[in-house]
C-alpha positions as CSV (number, residue, x, y, z in Angstrom):
1,X,-3.4,-14.7,1.8
2,X,-5.0,-11.9,0.0
3,X,-3.3,-8.4,-0.1
4,X,-5.7,-5.5,-1.3
5,X,-3.9,-1.8,-1.8
6,X,-5.3,1.3,-2.2
7,X,-4.1,5.4,-1.9
8,X,-6.1,8.3,-0.6
9,X,-4.3,11.6,-1.0
10,X,-2.8,13.5,-4.5
11,X,0.7,13.1,-2.8
12,X,1.7,17.2,-3.7
13,X,1.3,20.2,-2.3
14,X,4.0,20.4,0.3
15,X,1.4,22.7,2.8
16,X,0.8,21.6,6.2
17,X,-2.0,19.4,6.6
18,X,-1.4,17.8,2.7
19,X,-1.8,14.1,4.3
20,X,-1.7,11.0,1.8
21,X,-1.7,7.3,2.7
22,X,-1.5,3.8,1.0
23,X,-3.3,1.0,3.0
24,X,-3.0,-2.7,3.0
25,X,-5.8,-5.4,3.9
26,X,-4.9,-9.0,4.2
27,X,-7.5,-11.2,4.4
28,X,-6.5,-15.2,4.8
29,X,-7.6,-17.2,2.2
30,X,-10.2,-19.4,4.3
31,X,-12.1,-16.0,4.9
32,X,-12.4,-14.2,1.5
33,X,-15.2,-16.2,0.1
34,X,-17.6,-15.0,3.0
35,X,-16.3,-11.5,3.7
36,X,-17.2,-10.5,-0.2
37,X,-20.8,-12.3,0.3
38,X,-21.5,-10.2,3.4
39,X,-19.3,-7.0,2.1
40,X,-21.4,-7.2,-1.2
41,X,-24.6,-6.9,1.2
42,X,-23.9,-3.6,2.6
43,X,-22.5,-2.1,-0.7
44,X,-25.4,-1.0,-2.2
45,X,-25.9,1.1,0.4
46,X,-22.7,2.8,0.6
47,X,-21.8,6.4,-1.7
48,X,-19.5,5.6,-4.2
49,X,-17.9,8.0,-6.7
50,X,-19.0,6.0,-10.1
51,X,-18.6,2.3,-9.0
52,X,-16.3,3.0,-6.7
53,X,-16.9,2.8,-2.7
54,X,-15.2,5.7,-1.5
55,X,-14.0,5.8,2.2
56,X,-14.0,10.3,2.2
57,X,-17.7,9.8,1.7
58,X,-18.9,7.8,4.3
59,X,-20.3,8.8,7.5
60,X,-19.7,7.5,11.1
61,X,-22.2,4.8,10.6
62,X,-21.0,3.5,7.3
63,X,-17.8,3.2,8.3
64,X,-18.5,1.5,11.5
65,X,-20.5,-1.1,9.4
66,X,-17.3,-2.0,7.1
67,X,-14.9,-1.9,10.5
68,X,-17.3,-4.4,12.2
69,X,-17.6,-6.7,9.1
70,X,-13.4,-6.8,8.6
71,X,-13.2,-6.9,12.2
72,X,-14.3,-10.3,13.1
73,X,-12.5,-12.0,10.4
74,X,-8.9,-11.9,11.7
75,X,-7.7,-9.2,8.8
76,X,-4.8,-6.9,9.2
77,X,-5.2,-3.8,7.8
78,X,-2.3,-1.5,7.6
79,X,-1.3,2.0,6.4
80,X,1.5,4.1,6.0
81,X,0.8,8.1,5.9
82,X,3.4,10.9,4.6
83,X,2.6,14.5,5.7
84,X,3.8,16.6,2.8
85,X,4.0,20.0,5.0
86,X,6.9,18.1,6.6
87,X,9.2,18.1,2.9
88,X,9.5,20.7,0.4
89,X,9.7,19.5,-2.9
90,X,13.6,20.1,-3.4
91,X,14.3,17.7,-0.3
92,X,11.9,15.1,-2.1
93,X,14.2,15.9,-5.6
94,X,17.4,15.8,-3.7
95,X,16.5,12.4,-1.8
96,X,15.5,10.8,-5.3
97,X,18.5,11.8,-6.7
98,X,20.3,10.4,-3.8
99,X,18.8,7.3,-4.2
100,X,18.9,7.0,-7.8
101,X,23.0,7.7,-7.0
102,X,23.4,4.9,-4.6
103,X,21.8,2.4,-6.4
104,X,23.7,3.2,-9.6
105,X,26.8,2.9,-7.8
106,X,25.8,-0.8,-6.9
107,X,25.2,-1.5,-9.9
108,X,28.3,-3.7,-10.8
109,X,27.3,-5.8,-8.0
110,X,24.5,-7.4,-10.0
111,X,24.9,-10.1,-11.9
112,X,25.9,-9.0,-15.9
113,X,22.5,-10.4,-17.2
114,X,20.8,-8.6,-14.8
115,X,22.6,-4.9,-14.6
116,X,20.9,-3.3,-18.3
117,X,17.4,-3.7,-16.5
118,X,18.1,-2.4,-13.3
119,X,20.2,0.5,-14.9
120,X,16.9,0.9,-17.0
121,X,14.8,1.0,-13.8
122,X,17.6,3.5,-12.1
123,X,17.3,6.2,-15.2
124,X,12.9,5.4,-14.3
125,X,13.6,6.1,-10.9
126,X,15.6,9.1,-11.4
127,X,13.2,10.7,-13.6
128,X,10.0,10.2,-12.0
129,X,7.5,12.9,-10.5
130,X,8.3,13.8,-7.0
131,X,4.3,13.0,-7.0
132,X,5.0,9.4,-8.2
133,X,8.0,9.0,-6.3
134,X,6.7,9.7,-2.9
135,X,3.4,7.1,-3.9
136,X,6.0,4.5,-4.9
137,X,8.2,4.7,-1.9
138,X,5.3,4.7,0.8
139,X,3.8,2.0,-1.1
140,X,6.9,-0.4,-0.7
141,X,7.5,0.6,3.1
142,X,4.1,-0.4,3.3
143,X,4.4,-4.3,1.1
144,X,7.6,-4.4,2.9
145,X,5.8,-3.9,6.6
146,X,2.6,-6.2,5.6
147,X,4.5,-8.8,4.2
148,X,6.4,-9.4,7.4
149,X,3.7,-9.0,9.5
150,X,1.0,-10.9,7.7
151,X,3.5,-14.1,7.6
152,X,4.1,-14.1,11.4
153,X,0.5,-13.1,12.2
154,X,-0.8,-15.8,9.9
155,X,1.7,-18.6,11.0
156,X,0.7,-18.3,14.5
157,X,-2.9,-18.1,14.0
158,X,-3.9,-19.7,10.9
159,X,-1.2,-22.2,10.0
160,X,-3.2,-24.7,8.4
161,X,-4.1,-22.1,5.5
162,X,-0.2,-22.8,4.3
163,X,-1.1,-26.5,3.9
164,X,-4.9,-26.0,2.0
165,X,-2.9,-24.6,-0.9
166,X,-0.6,-28.1,-1.7
């Protein structure tokens, strides 16, 4: 199984309608090659920013072509969205500091050999910009949900894929 992640939005601007998202496309191993070939055929006609296809530049017809392409390939697409208009920067900073403090309090429970690395990660967390903190937070939330859903989905629909790797 292959998981592709991408984000959209700035994760800044705590005003109404300031939406940022992280999406994950999960493609079963047996479908990747064929899906890449088919996408390569339509990619030249899609609007790009530099060499990257940008969803915000696509019209209805193009979005429909891409959705129809992946919809027939047993993929999973999950999105986590954040409306920054529902949060203040002060609240985000307070939550970040609370999370860092709670994690630091659990430091003695970690094996001695890992405590230094975990402490460094906590220090990094406590110093992150609000923008990067929010993006990381919703990305981790999305990854957790995608792994849970993908395991159940593909183990029921494509259990033989696990055997192909052996």
